[in-house]
C-alpha positions as CSV (number, residue, x, y, z in Angstrom):
1,X,55.6,110.5,130.6
2,X,58.3,108.3,129.1
3,X,61.7,109.9,129.4
4,X,65.4,109.1,128.3
5,X,67.5,109.3,131.5
6,X,70.9,111.5,130.5
7,X,72.5,110.9,133.7
8,X,72.6,108.1,136.5
9,X,69.7,108.9,139.1
10,X,69.5,107.2,142.2
11,X,66.4,105.2,142.7
12,X,65.3,106.1,138.9
13,X,67.7,104.4,136.6
14,X,71.0,104.5,134.8
15,X,71.9,106.9,132.1
16,X,70.1,105.9,128.7
17,X,67.3,103.9,130.5
18,X,63.8,104.7,129.1
19,X,61.9,105.3,132.2
20,X,58.0,106.1,132.8
21,X,57.6,109.4,135.2
22,X,55.1,111.7,136.6
23,X,54.5,114.6,134.1
24,X,55.2,117.1,136.7
25,X,58.4,115.4,137.8
26,X,59.7,115.5,134.4
27,X,58.7,119.1,133.5
28,X,59.6,120.5,136.7
29,X,62.8,118.6,137.6
30,X,64.4,116.1,135.1
31,X,64.2,118.5,131.7
32,X,65.0,122.0,133.2
33,X,68.2,120.4,134.6
34,X,69.1,118.3,131.6
35,X,68.9,114.9,133.5
36,X,66.2,113.5,130.9
37,X,65.1,114.2,127.6
38,X,61.2,113.0,126.0
39,X,61.4,109.9,124.9
40,X,61.0,110.2,121.0
41,X,61.9,107.7,118.5
42,X,65.1,109.7,117.6
43,X,65.9,110.7,120.9
44,X,65.7,106.9,121.9
45,X,68.1,105.9,118.8
46,X,70.5,108.7,119.8
47,X,70.8,107.3,123.4
48,X,71.5,104.1,122.2
49,X,74.1,105.2,120.0
50,X,75.9,107.3,122.9
51,X,75.6,104.3,125.0
52,X,77.6,102.1,122.6
53,X,80.2,104.8,122.1
54,X,80.6,105.2,125.8
55,X,80.8,101.2,126.4
56,X,83.8,101.1,123.9
57,X,85.1,104.4,125.7
58,X,84.6,102.5,129.0
59,X,86.3,99.3,128.3
60,X,89.6,101.3,127.2
61,X,89.1,103.4,130.5
62,X,88.6,100.4,132.4
63,X,91.8,98.6,131.3
64,X,93.7,102.0,132.4
65,X,92.0,102.1,135.8
66,X,92.8,98.3,136.3
67,X,96.4,99.1,135.7
68,X,96.6,102.1,137.8
69,X,95.1,100.3,140.7
70,X,97.8,97.6,140.3
71,X,100.1,100.4,140.7
72,X,98.5,101.6,143.8
73,X,97.4,98.5,145.6
74,X,99.6,98.2,148.8
75,X,101.6,101.3,148.3
76,X,103.0,102.8,151.4
77,X,102.9,106.5,151.6
78,X,104.9,108.3,154.2
79,X,103.9,111.8,155.5
80,X,105.7,113.9,157.8
81,X,103.8,116.6,160.2
82,X,104.5,118.4,163.1
83,X,103.5,117.0,166.2
84,X,102.2,118.1,169.6
85,X,101.9,116.4,173.0
86,X,100.7,112.8,172.8
87,X,101.4,112.1,169.1
88,X,98.7,114.7,168.1
89,X,99.3,116.5,165.0
90,X,99.6,120.4,164.7
91,X,97.0,120.8,162.0
92,X,95.6,117.9,160.1
93,X,96.3,115.4,157.4
94,X,93.3,115.7,154.7
95,X,92.4,114.0,151.5
96,X,93.9,116.6,149.1
97,X,97.6,115.8,151.3
98,X,97.2,112.0,150.6
99,X,96.0,112.2,146.8
100,X,99.3,115.0,146.3
101,X,101.7,112.5,148.0
102,X,100.1,109.4,146.0
103,X,100.1,111.4,142.7
104,X,103.8,112.3,143.3
105,X,104.3,108.6,144.1
106,X,102.8,106.9,141.1
107,X,103.4,109.7,138.8
108,X,99.8,109.8,137.9
109,X,97.2,112.4,139.0
110,X,94.6,111.3,141.5
111,X,91.7,113.8,142.5
112,X,91.2,114.2,146.2
113,X,87.6,113.5,146.0
114,X,88.6,109.7,144.9
115,X,90.5,109.2,148.5
116,X,88.2,107.6,150.7
117,X,88.5,109.3,154.1
118,X,85.8,109.9,156.3
119,X,87.4,112.9,158.1
120,X,90.9,114.4,158.5
121,X,93.6,112.8,160.5
122,X,95.0,114.2,163.7
123,X,97.1,111.5,165.2
124,X,100.5,109.9,164.3
125,X,100.4,106.3,163.1
126,X,99.4,103.9,160.2
127,X,96.1,104.1,158.5
128,X,94.5,101.9,155.6
129,X,92.8,104.2,153.1
130,X,91.0,103.3,150.0
131,X,91.3,105.0,146.6
132,X,88.0,104.6,144.7
133,X,89.0,104.3,141.1
134,X,85.6,102.6,139.8
135,X,82.8,100.9,141.2
136,X,84.4,97.8,142.1
137,X,88.0,99.1,141.9
138,X,89.1,100.1,145.4
139,X,92.7,99.5,145.9
140,X,94.1,100.0,149.8
141,X,97.1,102.0,150.5
142,X,98.9,102.3,153.9
143,X,99.4,105.9,155.1
144,X,102.0,106.2,157.7
145,X,102.1,109.7,159.2
146,X,105.4,110.4,161.4
147,X,107.0,113.3,163.2
148,X,108.7,115.7,161.2
149,X,112.3,116.2,162.6
150,X,113.4,119.5,164.0
151,X,116.0,119.8,161.4
152,X,113.7,119.8,158.7
153,X,111.2,122.5,160.4
154,X,114.5,124.6,161.1
155,X,115.5,124.4,157.5
156,X,111.9,125.7,156.4
157,X,112.4,128.6,158.9
158,X,115.7,129.4,157.4
159,X,114.4,129.4,153.9
160,X,111.7,132.0,155.1
161,X,114.4,134.2,156.6
162,X,116.3,134.1,153.3
163,X,113.2,134.9,151.5
164,X,112.6,137.9,154.0
165,X,116.1,139.0,153.4
166,X,115.8,139.0,149.8
167,X,112.9,141.0,149.8
168,X,114.5,143.6,152.1
169,X,117.4,143.6,149.7
170,X,115.0,144.3,146.7
171,X,113.5,147.3,148.4
172,X,116.9,149.1,149.0
């Protein structure tokens, strides 16, 4: 059975490809999930038109991603965290923390899924981390995890106390 793929499928093909697949695979998997459509002449023409539109949009998006990659490349991100014994963190630094700080540094939103970290970081130090923007665009940043000074933690504790006092005053 000939189908037109609507999304990229690993091992099968890319969106817009016309593929010959087993009838059961098409009817039970691809078609119900909206991953493909039966290849009729009108569907093929629609797919070709959609591919042309996506190429035009992709070229504009690609330029923006290249510009963003140039902003990110080589940037150093400093994070402060509370430390325990042996430079070990209380808690961890996750991809979400890195994405938030990087977004703040470049004034552009970076999704946490784009940060290439295998697992959360639990040690202080310097790390090279990739940011997946597109297939071949993967700028590297340097993440430096430092110890948070006691004064900073004390300030946070004071703010919590002040909030608690304000709540008590509001109750009275």
